[in-house]
N, C-alpha and C positions, 0 to 999 in steps of 0.2 A: 542145024547143030544146037545141041541143048547143054546147059551147064550142069554138072553134077552137084554144084552148091550155089547158094545165094548169099550176097554181101548185104546183111540187114542191120543198120546202125540205130534203129529204133529202140527206146528203153522198154524193158519188160513191162507189162501191163500192172504187175504189182507195185513197181516203183512209182509208176505214174499215179496210182491211186494214194499211195502215201504222201506224195508231193501235193496232190489235190486237197488232202485233208489237212495238211499243215497251212496251206494257203487260206482255206475256209476257217480254220482255227484263228489264224492271225486277224482275219477280217472280223471274226466274232469278238476277239478281244478288243479290237479297235472301236468297235460298234458299242460294246459295253462301257469303254473308256468314255467314248462320247456321250453316251447315256448318262453316265455318272456325272460328268462335267456340266452337261446341259440341263439335266433334270434333277438328279438327286442332290447335287451340290451347287445348284444354281444360286441359291440365296447366298451362301457362303462366299462365292467368288464374286458375286454382284456386290456384296457388302466390302469385300476387299478392294474392288475396282473404285467403289465409291469413296473408300478412305484415301485412295491414292490422289483423288481430285478435290475432296471435301475435307476441311479441317475444322476442328471443334476448338474454338478459343473462348476461354473463361471470362466472364464479366464479373469482375470483383465488386462485392457490395461495400459501400462505405460503411464504417462504423458509425454508431450513433454519437452525437456530442454530448458533453456534460456541461449543464449550466448551473449557475450558483442560484441563491433562493431568489434573487431579483431578475433573473433571466439573462444575466450576462455569461458569455462563453468562457469557460474555464479549460475545456479540452476540445480541440477542433480537428479538422482534418486539412491536409494540403494536397494538392494535385502532384502526381508523379507518374513515371513509367516503370513498369517491371518487364525484365527480360525473359522471355520464353524460350525453352528448348524443345523443338518438335521432334518426337521420338518414332515417327511413323517408320522410318527406315534405320534401324541400328547400325548397318554398315556405314551408311552416310554419316550418321552422328559421329561414329568412332573416326571417320576420315577427317572430319572438320574439327574435332575436340581440341587439338592442340592450337590451332589458329584462334578459336573462340577464347580459350584460356588466355592467350597472349594479348588478343584485342580488347577482352573486357577486364583484364587485370585480375583474373581469378586464377589461384593456383591450380594446376592440371589435376593434382591429387584430389582437391576438393570437389572439382567437377566430377570426377570418377566416383567419389564417395556419394554425391548426390543421386547419380544415375544408379548406383547400387542399392540405395535406400528406396528407389522407386521402381524397382525391377517388377513388383507384383502389380503395378498399375497397368491398365490398357495402353498398349503402344500408341493408340491415337490420341491419348490425353497428355497434353504438354506439361512440362514442370517448369516452375520459376526458379532460375538460376541466379538472377540478381533482382533483388526486390525493389531496389530504389536506383535506377539508371542515372548516370551522371550525364552532362551534356556531351562529353567525350564518348561515352557508351553509344548515345544515340546517334551521333556522327558515324561512328564505326559501323553500326548496324545498317544505317541507311546507305552508307557507300559500298557495302559488301552484300547487298540483298541478292544480287545474282551470283555472287561467288560462294556465299554461305546461306543456302536456302532453308537451313534448319533453325534460324533465329527469328523471333517475332517479338513486338513490343505490344504491350496493352497498357491504356490508361488506369491508374488505380488511385486510391486515396490513402495517404500515410498519415499516421497520428502526428498532431502538433500540439505540444505542451507549452505552457507559459515558461519563458526562460528563467534561468537561475535556480531551478529546482523547486519553484513555487508550487505548493500543495502536492509535492511530488510523491510522498509516501501514501497519502490518503487516495489520491487518484490512482497510483500504480502505473504500470507500463505493460504495453504489448510485446510480445516477441514471437519468434518462429516456434511453431508448434512442436512438442516433443513426440516421440513414438508412443509414450504413455497416453498423451492427450488424444493422439489419432485413434488409438485403440479404444479409448473411453467414449469417443464421440459418435460411435456407431455410424461410421461412414460419412459424417457430416464435414469432418476436417480431413484435408490431405497433406502430404509433405509439402512444404513451402508456404503453407497458410499461416496467418497470423492471428493470435488470440491473446486475451488478457493473461498476464502472469502473476501479477500481484495487485493489491489494493482493490479499488472499486472496478478497475478494467477486468480483474479476475472474477470478483464477487457478482458483477452483473454482466458477465460476458454473453450469456445467452440472449439478453435484451439488447445489447450494443452490437453484436456480431453481424446480424443481417444474414441473407441467404444469397450466395453466388448465383448468377445466371450463366448462360451459354450462347455464344454466337456461332452459327454454322455458315461457312463460307466456302466458296469455290476458288481455288487458286490455280494458276497456270504452272508450267513446267519449272519455272524459278521461284515458285512459293508466293507470287505476288496476288493479292486478292483481286479477283476480277468479278465476283458476284456474291452477293449476300442472300443466302437461302432463308434462314430464319433466325429469330433472336429471342431467347428467353431472358427477359429482363431481370436484373438483380434486385432484390427487395433490400433497401438500406436498413441498417440498424436502428433501433428506436432511440431517440433522445431522452435522456434522464435528467431530472432537475434535482439538485443537491440542497441540503440544508445550509451548506457552507455559505458564509457572507464574504464576498471578496474582499471588502474594506477591512473587516476584522481580521481576515487571514493575513492581509497585507501588513497590518500594524503588528501582528504577533511575529511575522516573519522578520520584519525589520527590527523590532524591539529586542527579540532574542539574539538577533545578528548571528555572527559566526561561532558563538559559543556552543559547545555540544550540550544537547538538552531537549527539551520538548515543551510545548504549550497546547493546552486543549481548553476550548471554550464551549459550553453547552448551555442550552435553555433547560433549566431544572423542571420546568412545567410540562414539556413535551419530550425531552430527551433529544431534541434536535442538536447536532454538533454545529456550532457556528464558526469554529476555526480549528484546524488540527496542523501543528507544526512539529517537525522533527529535524534537527540539525546535528551533524552535517547531513546534507541532502544530496542525492544523485541527481543527474539531469535525465529524465525520462525520454527526451528526444534521442539520446544515444542508443536507446533500445528500439526506437520506432522502425529501424532496419536491423539487420543481423550485427550484433556486437562482436567484436573479435575476441578470440579466446584469451589474448594478452589483457585486454581491458577488462574482461570479466574477473580473470584471476587477481588483477590489480584491485578491483573493487572488494573483492571477497577477503583479500589479505590486508586491506587498509586497516590499521589499528583504530581508526576513529569510527569504523563500522557504519559506513553511510547507507548500507543496504537495511539497516534495522530502523524500523519505525518505533522510535522510543515512546510515543504516545500511548502505544498499546503492547509494547514488547519489552520495555526497560523495566525490568524486575529488580527493584532497589528498595533498601530500607527507607521507610518514609520519614524517619525522624520524628520531630515534635508534632508534626501534623497528626500523628496516631494518638497523641494525648486527647484529642477530642473523642475518640472511641473510649479511652480509659474514663474521662470525665462522665460521658453519657452513661456508661455502665455503672459508675459510682452513684450517679443521681437515681438511676432506675432501680437498682438493687438496694440503694441506702447503705451500702458498705464501701467505705466507712460513712457515718452519718454526714449529711450536707454541711454541718458546721465544723467538720474535721479541719484542723489547721496543723501545720508543721513549722518547725524553725529550720532555716536553710542557712548553714554558714558557709556552704559551697561544696559540702561533702557529707556522706553518711555511710554507715557500716550496715551491711545485711549479710547474715550468714557468715561471718568472719572475713568478709571481703569489703573494702573500701570502694564505693561508687561516688564519682564526682559529678557536680552539676556544671553545666557549661560556663557558668560564671566563676568557677573555681579559680582562685588567684586573682580575680578582679573585684572581688567585693562579696556581698551576701545579700540574699533576698529577704533576710529576716523572717518574721512570721508570715505565713502565706496560707490563706484559704483558697478555695477553689476558684473564685474570680481572678484574684491576684496571680494565682499559679498559671492560669492560662494567658493572661496578659503578658506576664514577664517570661513565661515558659520555664517554670521552675521544676528542674528534674527531680529535686528531692521530694517535693510534694507527691509527684506522680509514682515515684519509686514505692513510697509508703502505700498509695492507693493501689498499685498493681499487686503488691504483696498481700493485702488484705483481700483482694478480689480473687487472686488465683488465676492461672492460666486458662482454665476451662471456661470461666465466665468471660474472660476477655476475648477468647476465641469464639464464643457464642455471640457476642455482640458484633465483633468484627465481621464474623460470617453474615450475620443478618444485614449489615451494611454494605455487603457486597465485596469484602476482602477475601482473597483466596479462591475465588472463582471467576470466570469470565463475565464480563458485562453483558455479552450478547450483541455487541455492535456488529453492524454488517460489514465487516472487514475480515479477510482471512488471517490466520496465523496470529489471532490475539492470544497472549500469555495470561494464565490465570493468577499469577502471584502465589503467595503462600501465607497462611496463617497457621502458626504451629499450635499444637495442642498435646496433652498428655498422650492421646490416642496415636497422634502422629508420630511422636517420639518412639512409641513402642512398635508401630507398624514399619517405620523406616530404619531406625536405628536399633530396634530390638533392645531398648533400655527404657528405664523410667525417666520422666521429666523431672529435672531439678528445679527446686524452688527458686534458687538463685537465677535461673534463666529467665523466670517471669519478670524480674527486676528491669532487665533490658527491654523485653517486649513492651512493657508499659509505657516506654518513652519512644517506641517506634525503631528500636535497634534489635539485635539478635537476629533470630531467624525469620522474622516478619518481613516480606518483600511485597511491593505493591507496584502498580503502573500509574502514570499521571491520570489516565482516564478513570481508573477506579476511584482515585482521591477526589477528583472533580465530582464524580457521581455520589460518592460517600458524603462529602460535606454539604452538598446542596441538598441531598435527601434528608440528612438530619435537619437543616433549616426548613424543609418543607414538612417537617413533623412526622417523618418516617415513610415518605413516599419517594421511591426510587425508581425513575423511569429508565427504560431501556435506551441506551444512546443509539442514535442511527444518523446516517448520512444521506439517505434517500427521502427526499422531500414527500410528504403525504404517504409515507410508508404504511402499508396495511398491517394490522395486527401488531402494534407496538406493545411491547409487554411492560409490566411494572411489577415492582415487588413492594409489599407493604409491611412495615413493622411499626405498630402504633407506639409512639412515644408521648408521654404525658405532657401537657401543656407547660407546667412549671419547668420540666426538664428542657424543653425546646426554649423557653423563654431564657433560662439561665445560661444555656450554651450560646444562644445566639448573641445575648448581651455580651457575654465574655469575648465572643468573637469580633463583635463590633468594637469592644475596648481595645483589642489588639491593634487596631487601625487608628482609633480616635481618641483614646485616653492616654494620660501621662503614665509612662512606664511600659506602653505597649511595644511589642517588638517590630512592628511595622508601621510606625507613624508616618514615615515617608511614603505611605501608599494612600494616605488620606486625600479625599477629593472633596472640595467644598460643595454642599448641597446634595451629595450622593452618599447614602449609607453603605459605604464600603465596609465589609466584615470579612475576616478571614483568619488564617493561622499559618504561621511560618514554621519551617522546620529545616534543621541542619543536621545531616546524617553522615556519621563516620564512615569511610570506606574500609579502613582497617584500624585496629586500636591505636591510641595515641602513643603508648610505649613502643609498640611494633614500628610505628612510622619514624619515631625518633631514632631507633636503631638502625633503619634502612635509609636514613637521610631524607632530606627534602626532595620529593619527586612529585611533579604535577599530577600524575595518576593516582596518588594517595591523598589528595586534597578532599576536604569534605564536599559533599554534594548539597546544593541548596534547593529548597522547596519553598513555595508559597501557593496556597489555595484560597482564593478570594472570591466573593460574591456580592451581589447588590440586588435589591435592597436587603435590609437586616433579616426580615422574615418574608417568607413566600418569594424567594428571589427570582429574578427574571434572567440573570446570566451568572454562571459560575465559571471561574477560570483556574485551571491548575498549571503550575510552571515548575519545571525541573531544569536547573542548571547544574550540570556535572562538573566536578573537579574545580568549582569556583573558589574554594578556600574562604568563602565568605558567608556570613550569616544569610539565612533564607530570606528574611525581609529585606536585606540589602541587595542581594544579587538577583533574586527571582521575583521580588515584590514589585519592582518598576514595571516589569512586563505586564503583570496582572493589572496594574494601574493603567497603563496605556491601553489595553484591550477594553477594560471597563469605560474608561473615559471615552473612547471612540464609540462604543456602544451607545452611550447617552448622548453624545454629540450628534450621531446620525438619527437617533430617535427623536431628539428635540428640534433638529434643525433641517430636516429633510425638506427640500423645495425644489419641485419639478425635476426630480432624478438628480439633483446635485445637493452637496452639502458641504459645509466649511467647518473647520476646527479652529479654535482660538489659539492664537500663537503665543499667548503669554508665556513667560519663562517660569520655571518653577523655582523652588527656593535657592537652588544652586546658580540660578541666573541663565540656565541652559534650557532651551525649547524642549519640550518633551517629544518622544519618537511619535506619539500620536499626532500632535500638532504638525509635525513635519510631514508625515505620510498622508495627512488628511488635507493637503493643500488643495484649493478649488480646482476641479477638473470635471470634463464631462463623464457622465455615467457610462460604463461599458456596455455595449449591446451586442447581440449576436452579429449583426451586419458589420460591425467595426471591430470584431474581436482581434484582428491582426494587429491592432494598435495597443493591444493589451501588453504593456512592458513594465518591468518592475526592476528597481535598482535596490539591491540589498545594502542596507546601512547597518553599521553596528551601534548600538545603543549603550552608552555608558551607564553603569549602575548608579542610580540616584540614592543618596543618603538622606 
């Protein structure tokens, strides 16, 4: 029996062929994928796997120290820990971020901002989220190592400055680098790094910075280091030696006290800066880690301007110190003749306007020639000399003596001051220079403005016969410049004799600065902030009080030390308010020069004419010389020194 049909459930041959092709194609795709993974992208995925178990931990290079001229440490480092955030796994970082913010006391928004600022860095490169970890931070990280594996600590060195703002403006401070600094560093700096911001820290940052290293370690599943693979050691920054003399710096700091002002001491023979003080001072230790926005705002808005280095940035009228420029121009140009005299009743009229002498209402200088006019600082004499010389001759000599342009000191942000001229008036104000303006400029008022450093360099350069050395703070600095403007011997002799008389002769305006056995010379200056008539209308206010200046040096010719002191808003004569600071610094210089013994020296504690011990004697009490190995013991107590009359 046969069936007329067959029940066949098999697929048609065509469909089987299609299914076979699909299977072969899928196998081919898989094989290609394996080929890409195992051969083409092998290095890529091997590197990714390596990063999952290998971490790159930065080794931060310590900054170089700063030493004084005798090798004593002025700026040092202290050991600290920085907290790193490991960014290998972004999702894991985001998960733990709130807990990290809470545990380390960092606002969560600040943490997110830090991450956003480093988004272009390689993920395996950790970032510093807290540069100076506290004991509580360290405890938190150690106790949560298994819970929060994205945190790590590294040992670092943080800047340590002497307390109380000692040498604050000259030394400067370090701070976290800005985006501009990172871009300008050509890859050397990264977010979270610290670099010099102001002062010598900024000026010599490339020397002090050093080069960071890198440590390559193997970590386990909870981030704990289990093996060290390799370490590229950090290269420490270079140590630099300064021209600063710690002892003179200390004297200047203490003698100026809390009064706003500045003091600069330099060696006219070399241009070495022996001391540089600016008050009020900031505390650079506050910048050694991140300073808060609130504190930074407070410093910037402080009416006393603690961020201002008055030694090189306070642009103020020099007052009667400028009379040395007028006197030198008179002798060199012989206009008026050397034997020129005037009668000073306390006032005089020029161009229909009355100009007063500082002695107005208190007496008269009588007949005065050049020597007496410098001794007693007679304004009337110099009004007449300035009128005869004219503004362009005054401007010419002042420019040759360094006024109106930067000294070239190795510090950033030095201000040039201003020495006016007829050309300047035309260029800036588009008007002619009025002859009546010259009268004020001749005594250091009007449009002329200078800095303390400029005046120290100017007076000492004149006493050196016209040799003006470039001031500098780096000991043994290469290529120290100088400017020469030859002055005749008779001119130098007459000017230096007169400045010697200011301190040592009857009638001198700074007899209180005299030191037995030392040829202290100098010139006082008292500069108005606003006109006296205007001040009377506005009432008595501290900010309108006169600024006091004194620039002194020793010995009388070819000086070894020159000191310029500014006391702002003192309301006192320059010799009275600023002179004692100059006296203290010069006395300390000679005490140290004459009494050095085995790294120690003492100062006499004899009282001055007022019966009070000088600031120099108090500060130079016997003590061990500071050395690098015991720099932690370097401490200073700021004391206010009363003006000596």
